[in-house]
Backbone as CSV, one residue per row, in Angstrom:
resi,resn,N_x,N_y,N_z,CA_x,CA_y,CA_z,C_x,C_y,C_z
1,MET,-27.201,222.446,-12.315,-28.526,221.605,-12.389,-29.520,222.675,-13.032
2,ALA,-29.822,222.274,-14.214,-30.805,222.862,-15.041,-32.189,222.340,-14.399
3,MET,-33.072,223.445,-14.395,-34.624,223.013,-13.991,-35.458,224.052,-14.546
4,THR,-36.734,223.581,-14.664,-37.815,224.353,-14.885,-38.792,224.680,-13.823
5,LEU,-39.083,225.844,-13.540,-39.811,226.259,-12.710,-41.198,226.979,-13.085
6,ARG,-42.174,226.288,-12.672,-43.591,226.866,-13.135,-44.201,227.613,-11.978
7,LEU,-44.542,228.738,-12.172,-45.111,229.645,-11.175,-46.639,229.879,-11.536
8,PRO,-47.350,230.104,-10.386,-48.657,230.736,-10.706,-48.444,232.182,-11.259
9,ALA,-49.206,232.693,-12.071,-49.074,233.984,-12.875,-48.612,235.123,-11.952
10,ASP,-49.648,235.182,-10.716,-49.481,236.285,-9.786,-47.935,236.341,-9.091
11,LEU,-47.587,234.983,-8.828,-46.282,234.852,-8.164,-44.980,235.106,-9.207
12,ASP,-45.428,234.891,-10.367,-44.281,235.123,-11.508,-44.141,236.534,-11.531
13,ALA,-45.239,237.150,-11.555,-45.331,238.751,-11.694,-44.549,239.420,-10.600
14,GLU,-44.861,238.951,-9.343,-44.072,239.506,-8.205,-42.738,239.131,-8.355
15,LEU,-42.413,238.048,-8.595,-40.918,237.649,-8.668,-40.195,238.519,-9.670
16,ARG,-40.721,238.773,-10.833,-39.869,239.551,-11.978,-40.019,241.017,-11.368
17,ALA,-41.175,241.608,-10.698,-40.919,242.980,-10.269,-39.986,242.913,-9.117
18,ALA,-39.920,242.134,-8.218,-38.820,242.069,-7.267,-37.326,242.067,-7.795
19,ALA,-37.319,241.103,-8.753,-35.985,241.009,-9.468,-35.554,242.376,-10.112
20,GLU,-36.516,243.014,-10.759,-36.282,244.381,-11.301,-35.873,245.434,-10.282
21,GLU,-36.677,245.378,-9.160,-36.365,246.465,-8.154,-35.026,246.458,-7.630
22,ASP,-34.512,244.736,-7.294,-33.324,244.675,-6.870,-32.162,244.642,-7.834
23,HIS,-32.484,244.989,-8.995,-31.319,244.874,-10.107,-30.792,243.553,-10.333
24,ARG,-31.445,242.547,-10.359,-31.098,241.117,-10.362,-31.872,240.463,-11.618
25,SER,-31.347,239.602,-12.117,-32.103,238.672,-13.154,-33.148,237.790,-12.313
26,VAL,-34.026,237.291,-13.100,-35.121,236.395,-12.318,-34.167,235.235,-11.737
27,GLN,-33.314,234.703,-12.480,-32.503,233.583,-12.092,-31.652,233.955,-10.732
28,GLN,-31.057,235.212,-10.582,-30.473,235.440,-9.470,-31.449,235.621,-8.376
29,ALA,-32.591,236.206,-8.483,-33.546,236.265,-7.531,-34.016,234.937,-6.849
30,VAL,-34.103,234.017,-7.785,-34.573,232.644,-7.438,-33.407,231.887,-6.642
31,VAL,-32.304,232.033,-7.179,-31.099,231.611,-6.327,-31.008,232.036,-5.080
32,HIS,-31.160,233.377,-5.009,-31.015,234.278,-3.491,-32.158,233.715,-2.816
33,ALA,-33.288,233.545,-3.233,-34.577,233.205,-2.420,-34.295,231.619,-1.905
34,ILE,-33.684,230.703,-2.649,-33.410,229.373,-2.290,-32.245,229.479,-1.247
35,GLU,-31.219,230.297,-1.384,-30.065,230.258,-0.454,-30.619,230.866,0.793
36,THR,-31.437,231.843,0.846,-32.121,232.431,2.119,-32.933,231.422,2.853
37,TYR,-33.648,230.741,2.049,-34.570,229.757,2.715,-33.629,228.589,3.179
38,LEU,-32.784,228.036,2.670,-31.959,226.956,3.193,-31.202,227.486,4.491
39,ALA,-30.677,228.807,4.439,-30.043,229.382,5.676,-31.022,229.442,6.895
40,ILE,-32.016,230.069,6.506,-33.268,229.902,7.704,-33.435,228.639,8.119
41,ARG,-33.534,227.699,7.270,-33.909,226.365,7.815,-32.812,225.797,8.551
42,GLU,-31.564,226.156,8.191,-30.498,225.597,8.990,-30.314,226.358,10.400
43,THR,-30.664,227.513,10.367,-30.601,228.247,11.678,-31.842,227.683,12.651
44,VAL,-33.013,227.353,12.142,-34.108,226.763,12.739,-33.538,225.292,13.285
45,GLN,-32.894,224.543,12.622,-32.384,223.173,13.046,-31.154,223.428,13.965
46,ILE,-30.345,224.395,13.967,-29.292,224.826,14.948,-30.119,225.130,16.323
47,LYS,-31.122,226.036,16.182,-31.762,226.751,17.353,-32.562,225.564,18.178
48,SER,-32.881,224.583,17.271,-33.818,223.406,18.063,-33.030,222.264,18.615
49,ASP,-31.482,222.416,18.432,-30.788,221.317,19.026,-30.001,221.712,20.301
50,PRO,-30.484,221.222,21.423,-30.029,221.643,22.562,-28.484,221.395,22.635
51,ASP,-27.807,220.311,22.100,-26.378,219.994,22.158,-25.689,221.114,21.307
52,THR,-26.183,221.532,20.260,-25.474,222.277,19.494,-25.561,223.658,20.073
53,LEU,-26.549,224.142,20.748,-26.876,225.420,21.366,-25.787,225.445,22.612
54,ARG,-25.508,224.439,23.211,-24.713,224.233,24.414,-23.146,224.352,23.684
55,ALA,-22.963,223.755,22.749,-21.608,223.819,22.344,-21.227,225.237,21.726
56,LEU,-22.051,225.985,21.168,-21.965,227.358,20.840,-21.749,228.307,21.920
57,ALA,-22.660,227.931,23.029,-22.294,228.941,24.241,-21.027,228.435,24.694
58,GLU,-20.485,227.306,24.961,-19.266,226.839,25.247,-18.126,227.640,24.480
59,ALA,-18.246,227.559,23.386,-17.292,228.218,22.199,-17.208,229.645,22.460
60,ARG,-18.332,230.409,22.608,-18.429,231.889,22.951,-17.669,232.279,24.301
61,GLU,-17.875,231.405,25.250,-17.025,231.463,26.411,-15.507,231.392,26.198
62,ALA,-15.242,230.464,25.679,-13.849,230.087,25.365,-13.263,231.436,24.694
63,VAL,-13.912,231.910,23.763,-13.324,233.186,23.041,-13.140,234.129,23.956
64,ARG,-14.289,234.441,24.815,-14.294,235.694,25.857,-13.070,235.319,26.888
65,ALA,-12.806,234.128,27.058,-11.769,233.762,28.119,-10.379,233.848,27.509
66,GLY,-10.389,233.879,26.082,-9.148,233.854,25.429,-8.444,232.517,25.073
67,ASP,-9.322,231.440,25.412,-8.891,230.112,25.106,-9.065,229.595,23.964
68,VAL,-8.371,230.417,22.869,-8.470,230.077,21.368,-7.080,230.174,20.671
69,VAL,-6.972,229.580,19.797,-5.865,229.764,18.839,-6.302,230.073,17.455
70,TYR,-5.313,230.855,16.746,-5.640,231.309,15.387,-4.611,230.763,14.400
71,GLY,-4.795,230.382,13.464,-3.897,229.909,12.359,-3.516,228.375,12.387
72,THR,-3.201,228.080,11.223,-2.765,226.589,11.142,-1.603,226.314,11.931
73,GLU,-0.550,227.040,11.936,0.503,226.715,12.765,0.316,226.665,14.337
74,ALA,-0.612,227.471,14.843,-1.010,227.537,16.177,-1.839,226.047,16.374
75,VAL,-2.608,225.905,15.641,-3.385,224.589,15.746,-2.534,223.320,15.637
76,ARG,-1.525,223.328,14.995,-0.727,222.282,14.661,0.323,221.931,15.979
77,ALA,0.735,223.174,16.666,1.463,223.263,17.818,0.797,222.668,18.978
78,LEU,-0.567,223.118,18.999,-1.558,222.651,20.052,-1.850,221.078,19.995
79,VAL,-2.145,220.617,18.848,-2.266,219.279,18.645,-0.941,218.447,18.960
80,LYS,0.112,218.924,18.588,1.447,218.258,18.717,1.759,218.352,20.272
81,GLY,1.264,219.460,20.831,1.388,219.310,22.401,0.455,218.376,23.156
82,ARG,-0.655,218.185,22.594,-1.594,217.171,23.264,-1.115,215.793,22.927
83,ARG,-0.417,215.585,21.943,-0.112,214.266,21.451,1.228,213.858,22.420
84,ALA,1.983,214.921,22.875,3.166,214.707,23.674,2.558,214.395,25.119
85,SER,1.342,214.882,25.516,0.886,214.607,26.873,0.539,213.473,27.246
C-alpha cells in the first residue's frame, strides 16, 4: 500500500535523525514504528481481557505439567485418539 505521510517539520527531523542513527531508511523506521505500535496495542488488548489471561495461565500450567504435544504427527495422534473415545 502506497501512502504519503505529512509530518510537522520537527517530527520529520527527529524521524530522519533516528533513522540515520539506527542505520535504517526513513521508510524502514516508519514501518518499524507502526509494527511496534500495533504490537503494543495488541498486548494492551490481551492484558485487558480476563478470559485471554486465564487461558494463557492455563496454557503455562499445562506446559509446566508436561501436558503438551509437539509436532503435527503428535497432534494428529491426539486428535485421532479423542475421536476414538
